[in-house]
C-alpha positions in Angstrom: -47.2 9.2 -79.8 -46.2 12.2 -77.7 -42.6 13.5 -77.8 -40.8 12.6 -74.6 -37.6 14.2 -73.2 -35.8 13.2 -70.0 -33.6 15.2 -67.8 -31.9 13.2 -65.1 -30.1 14.1 -61.9 -28.4 11.5 -59.8 -27.4 12.3 -56.2 -25.6 9.8 -53.9 -26.7 10.2 -50.4 -23.9 9.4 -47.9 -25.7 9.9 -44.6 -23.4 11.4 -42.1 -20.5 12.0 -44.5 -18.8 15.2 -45.7 -19.9 16.7 -49.0 -16.4 16.0 -50.4 -17.2 12.3 -50.2 -20.2 12.5 -52.5 -18.8 10.4 -55.3 -20.4 7.2 -56.3 -17.7 4.5 -56.8 -18.4 1.3 -58.7 -19.7 -1.8 -56.9 -17.9 -5.1 -56.9 -18.2 -7.0 -60.2 -21.6 -8.6 -60.5 -21.8 -12.2 -61.7 -24.4 -13.3 -64.4 -26.6 -14.7 -61.6 -27.0 -11.1 -60.3 -24.9 -11.7 -57.1 -21.3 -10.7 -56.7 -18.6 -12.4 -54.7 -19.6 -9.8 -52.0 -23.4 -9.9 -51.6 -24.4 -6.3 -51.9 -27.6 -7.0 -49.9 -25.4 -7.1 -46.8 -25.3 -3.2 -47.0 -29.0 -2.4 -47.7 -31.9 -4.5 -48.6 -35.6 -3.7 -49.2 -37.2 -0.3 -49.8 -40.8 1.0 -50.1 -42.4 4.4 -50.7 -45.8 4.7 -48.8 -48.1 7.6 -49.7 -49.6 9.4 -46.7 -52.9 11.2 -46.5 -51.3 14.6 -47.1 -50.0 13.4 -50.5 -46.4 13.1 -49.3 -44.5 9.9 -48.6 -42.7 7.8 -46.1 -39.6 6.0 -47.4 -38.9 2.8 -45.4 -35.8 0.7 -45.9 -33.3 -1.7 -44.2 -29.6 -0.6 -43.9 -26.6 -1.8 -42.0 -26.1 1.6 -40.5 -26.1 5.1 -41.9 -24.0 5.1 -43.9 -24.2 1.3 -44.5 -21.3 -0.8 -43.1 -21.9 -4.2 -44.6 -21.3 -7.4 -42.6 -19.6 -7.2 -39.3 -16.2 -8.7 -38.3 -17.9 -12.1 -37.8 -19.4 -12.0 -41.3 -22.9 -11.4 -39.9 -25.4 -8.9 -41.4 -26.6 -6.1 -39.1 -29.4 -4.2 -40.8 -31.8 -1.9 -38.9 -35.0 -0.3 -40.2 -35.0 3.4 -41.2 -37.7 5.8 -42.3 -37.6 9.3 -43.9 -40.4 11.7 -44.6 -40.4 12.7 -48.3 -41.9 16.0 -49.4 -42.8 15.7 -53.1 -42.0 19.4 -53.6 -38.4 19.2 -52.2 -37.6 15.5 -51.8 -34.6 14.9 -49.5 -33.7 12.1 -47.2 -33.3 12.6 -43.4 -33.3 9.1 -42.0 -34.5 8.2 -38.6 -34.1 4.7 -37.1 -37.4 2.9 -36.5 -36.1 -0.5 -35.4 -32.6 -1.1 -34.1 -31.6 -4.5 -32.8 -28.6 -6.8 -32.9 -28.2 -8.9 -36.1 -30.2 -8.2 -39.2 -33.7 -7.2 -39.9 -33.9 -7.5 -43.7 -35.3 -7.3 -46.3 -37.9 -4.8 -45.1 -41.4 -4.5 -46.6 -44.0 -1.9 -45.7 -47.6 -1.0 -46.5 -50.1 1.7 -45.5 -53.8 0.9 -44.9 -56.7 3.1 -45.8 -56.8 4.4 -42.2 -53.2 5.5 -42.3 -51.8 2.6 -40.2 -48.5 1.2 -41.4 -47.1 -2.3 -41.1 -43.4 -3.1 -41.5 -42.4 -6.7 -41.8 -38.9 -8.2 -42.1 -36.9 -11.4 -42.0 -35.3 -11.2 -38.6 -32.2 -12.8 -37.0 -32.6 -10.9 -33.7 -32.6 -13.9 -31.3 -30.2 -16.2 -33.0 -28.0 -16.2 -36.2 -29.3 -19.7 -37.0 -33.0 -19.2 -36.2 -34.9 -16.7 -38.3 -38.4 -15.4 -38.0 -40.6 -13.2 -40.1 -41.6 -10.4 -37.7 -43.6 -7.1 -37.9 -44.5 -3.9 -36.2 -47.5 -1.6 -36.7 -47.3 2.2 -36.6 -49.6 5.2 -37.2 -49.1 7.7 -40.0 -46.7 9.7 -37.9 -44.6 6.5 -37.5 -45.5 6.2 -33.8 -45.8 2.6 -32.6 -49.3 1.1 -32.2 -48.1 -2.4 -31.9 -44.5 -1.8 -32.3 -41.7 -4.3 -33.1 -41.2 -7.2 -32.2 -44.2 -9.4 -33.2 -43.9 -12.8 -34.8 -45.5 -13.7 -38.1 -43.8 -17.1 -38.1 -40.6 -18.7 -36.7 -38.7 -20.0 -39.6 -40.4 -17.5 -41.9 -38.4 -15.4 -44.3 -38.5 -13.2 -47.4 -41.9 -11.8 -46.5 -43.7 -8.9 -48.0 -46.8 -7.1 -47.0 -49.7 -5.3 -48.7 -52.7 -3.4 -47.4 -56.1 -4.6 -48.6 -58.6 -2.0 -47.4 -58.3 -2.2 -43.6 -56.4 -5.5 -43.6 -52.8 -6.3 -44.0 -51.7 -9.5 -45.8 -48.2 -10.8 -45.0 -47.0 -13.3 -47.7 -43.9 -15.1 -46.6 -41.7 -18.2 -47.3 -40.9 -21.0 -44.9 -38.1 -23.5 -45.0 -35.1 -23.7 -47.2 -33.9 -26.4 -49.6 -30.2 -26.5 -50.4 -28.9 -26.6 -54.0 -30.1 -24.9 -57.2 -31.3 -21.3 -57.4 -29.0 -18.3 -57.6 -25.3 -19.5 -57.4 -26.5 -22.9 -56.1 -27.5 -21.3 -52.8 -30.8 -23.1 -52.8 -34.5 -22.0 -52.6 -37.3 -21.6 -50.2 -39.7 -24.5 -49.7 -43.2 -23.2 -49.0 -45.2 -20.0 -49.2 -48.0 -19.0 -46.8 -50.0 -16.0 -45.8 -51.3 -14.4 -42.6 -54.0 -11.6 -42.5 -54.0 -9.0 -39.8 -56.3 -6.1 -38.9 -54.7 -2.6 -38.9 -54.0 -2.9 -35.2 -51.8 -5.8 -35.9 -54.1 -8.6 -34.6 -54.0 -11.9 -36.4 -57.2 -12.7 -38.3 -56.4 -15.6 -40.7 -53.7 -18.1 -41.7 -53.6 -19.9 -45.1 -51.3 -22.2 -46.9 -50.6 -21.0 -50.5 -48.1 -23.5 -51.8 -47.0 -26.1 -49.2 -45.8 -29.6 -49.6 -43.0 -31.9 -50.7 -43.6 -31.8 -54.4 -42.6 -28.1 -55.2 -40.1 -25.5 -53.9 -41.7 -22.1 -53.8 -40.2 -18.8 -52.6 -39.7 -15.0 -52.9 -43.4 -14.1 -52.3 -44.7 -10.7 -53.4 -48.1 -9.2 -52.8 -50.2 -6.2 -53.9 -53.6 -5.2 -52.7 -56.8 -3.6 -54.1 -59.5 -2.4 -51.7 -60.9 -6.0 -51.7 -58.4 -8.5 -53.0 -54.7 -9.4 -52.8 -52.6 -10.7 -55.7 -50.0 -13.2 -54.4 -47.0 -13.7 -56.7 -44.1 -16.1 -56.3 -41.5 -18.1 -58.0 -41.3 -21.9 -58.2 -38.1 -23.9 -58.6 -37.6 -25.7 -61.9 -35.2 -28.7 -61.6 -32.0 -28.5 -63.7 -32.8 -25.0 -64.9 -31.5 -21.5 -64.0 -34.9 -19.9 -64.1 -38.2 -20.3 -62.2 -41.9 -20.5 -63.0 -43.9 -17.4 -62.0 -47.2 -18.3 -60.3 -50.1 -16.2 -58.8 -53.3 -16.5 -56.9 -56.0 -14.0 -55.8 -57.1 -13.9 -52.2 -60.0 -12.2 -50.4 -58.7 -11.4 -46.9 -61.9 -10.0 -45.5 -63.8 -13.2 -46.0 -60.7 -15.5 -46.0 -61.5 -16.9 -49.4 -59.7 -17.8 -52.5 -60.9 -15.8 -55.5 -58.9 -17.8 -58.0 -56.9 -21.0 -58.2 -53.2 -20.9 -58.5 -52.2 -20.1 -62.1 -49.1 -19.9 -64.2 -48.1 -16.4 -65.3 -44.7 -17.2 -66.9 -42.9 -20.5 -67.7 -39.4 -19.0 -67.3 -38.6 -15.9 -65.2 -35.2 -14.8 -63.9 -34.9 -15.5 -60.2 -36.3 -12.6 -58.1 -36.8 -10.4 -61.1 -40.5 -9.6 -61.0 -42.9 -7.1 -59.4 -46.6 -6.6 -58.8 -48.6 -3.3 -58.3 -52.2 -2.4 -58.1 -53.4 0.4 -60.4 -56.3 1.8 -58.4 -58.0 4.0 -61.1 -58.0 1.2 -63.6 -58.9 -1.6 -61.1 -56.1 -3.7 -62.5 -53.1 -5.5 -61.2 -49.8 -5.0 -63.2 -47.1 -7.7 -63.1 -43.7 -6.8 -64.7 -40.7 -9.0 -64.9 -37.7 -10.4 -66.9 -37.8 -13.7 -68.6 -35.1 -16.3 -68.9 -33.9 -14.9 -72.2 -33.4 -11.4 -70.6 -36.5 -9.8 -72.1 -38.9 -7.7 -70.1 -42.6 -8.5 -69.9 -45.8 -7.0 -68.5 -49.2 -8.6 -67.7 -52.4 -6.8 -66.8 -54.9 -8.6 -64.7 -58.4 -7.9 -63.4 -59.0 -7.9 -59.6 -60.3 -11.4 -60.0 -57.1 -12.6 -61.7 -58.0 -12.7 -65.4 -55.1 -11.7 -67.7 -56.5 -9.0 -70.1 -53.3 -7.7 -71.7 -49.7 -8.7 -72.1 -46.6 -7.3 -73.6 -43.3 -8.9 -74.3 -39.9 -8.0 -75.7 -39.7 -5.0 -73.3 -36.5 -3.7 -71.6 -35.6 -6.0 -68.7 -36.9 -5.1 -65.3 -34.2 -4.7 -62.6 -34.2 -7.3 -59.9 -36.1 -6.2 -56.8 -37.2 -2.9 -58.5 -40.6 -1.2 -58.2 -42.0 1.3 -60.7 -43.3 4.9 -60.3 -47.0 5.2 -61.1 -49.1 8.2 -62.2 -52.8 8.1 -63.0 -53.8 10.1 -66.1 -57.5 10.6 -65.4 -59.7 7.6 -65.0 -58.6 5.7 -68.1 -54.8 5.5 -68.2 -51.7 5.2 -65.9 -48.1 6.0 -66.7 -45.7 3.5 -65.4 -41.9 4.2 -65.2 -39.7 1.3 -64.2 -36.0 0.8 -63.8 -34.6 -1.4 -66.7 -31.2 -3.1 -66.7 -28.5 -1.9 -66.7 -29.0 1.9 -66.7 -32.5 2.4 -68.2 -35.9 3.9 -67.4 -38.8 2.4 -69.3 -42.1 4.3 -69.8 -45.4 2.4 -70.3 -48.9 3.6 -70.8 -51.5 1.3 -69.3 -55.3 1.3 -70.0 -57.8 -1.2 -68.7 -57.2 -3.5 -71.7 -53.8 -2.5 -73.2 -50.1 -2.1 -72.4 -48.1 0.3 -74.6 -44.3 0.9 -74.6 -43.9 4.6 -74.9 -40.2 5.3 -74.5 -36.9 4.0 -73.1 -34.1 6.2 -71.7 -30.5 5.6 -70.6 -29.2 7.5 -67.5 -25.9 7.3 -65.7 -26.7 5.2 -62.6 -26.2 1.5 -62.8 -29.1 -0.2 -61.0 -28.3 -2.8 -58.4 -30.3 -5.7 -57.0 -30.7 -4.6 -53.3 -34.0 -2.7 -53.8 -35.3 0.3 -55.9 -38.6 2.1 -55.6 -40.0 5.3 -57.3 -42.7 7.9 -57.2 -44.0 10.7 -59.3 -43.5 14.0 -57.5 -45.8 15.7 -60.0 -47.3 14.9 -63.5 -43.9 15.0 -65.2 -41.2 14.3 -62.6 -40.2 10.9 -61.2 -38.0 10.3 -58.1 -36.3 7.0 -57.5 -34.3 5.7 -54.5 -31.9 2.9 -55.3 -30.0 1.0 -52.6 -26.2 0.6 -52.9 -23.2 -0.3 -50.7 -22.4 3.4 -50.4 -25.9 4.5 -49.4 -29.2 5.4 -51.0 -28.9 6.9 -54.4 -31.6 9.4 -55.4 -32.4 9.7 -59.1 -34.7 12.5 -60.4 -36.0 12.5 -64.0 -38.2 14.9 -65.9 -40.5 13.6 -68.7 -41.7 16.2 -71.1 
């Protein structure tokens, strides 16, 4: 096993504030459910790094202003969508508004297709506080609108996420809400569905994924290879404080199911899972935290066969995504945020998952959204959303 060292720098980014204000104060106390008396998602919610053709990145996220303001005087959320160009040599955030409307557009989810076109999708309360829609816009690699906001995925849609699959976008979203159960007895989504679009934003296909009266399904995530999408979602378990974790493989080009719905975990903490596609290995990677607070990882083929699993890992942070770095054609280094203040390093091959190292750093991860990238072979850069603004964390692995 190689010797790893980590050097961590944490910078709190208060956009528009004086440098004397650059002190990260503690968030409100968080309940065991992961939500506090004040819902921190009211400040910022949903963040993605998208790699551009020049090797640099766009960072796209939803925030209630810069710096974030939280809910307004009427108790309503007011998020807009922001983007920042990230140079891997000198990563800094200079946000520009992409979508600004009344009420909230959150959480945001974004993906970039093989031709450089970008789709941003979001749960949207623009028209009415009580009537939500899943909406989207499509942009070129310079973030200029091609089919700009506001386009409707589904009225009544919410919690949607998008992935690029070759030159298609797959939007996986929830519809309906059932009161009771879930986090803090706030309820759960009802159904999950998908819609496929070309990279101009034109609708191609519509499919039900889990629809009906017998189950409650929500928080749909999606990742894409060049051919297939892995759909991942949680299913309500009556009288329990955890969910089942389910998945299915979909071929958007031919509008076909590649696999049946399958169970990946009997008991996952609500909202605490993630899926990525590891291109060089031709594998999907699912990470999460189980009901006992243990982290886990599952490695799947493009067709959905589980080929490796690891348990008793450090727990993944809710709504967190890892940094990924290919090591030639046969291995990928994965660094993911682990609760409460950790970074966990995995080495992945086509048939194996190895825990390499865990680290503790000074920033306490929150649940509003975190994503990370490698800026070179040994350096990772994470953005974590907080009530005070986006926190940048840099770590060096040697």
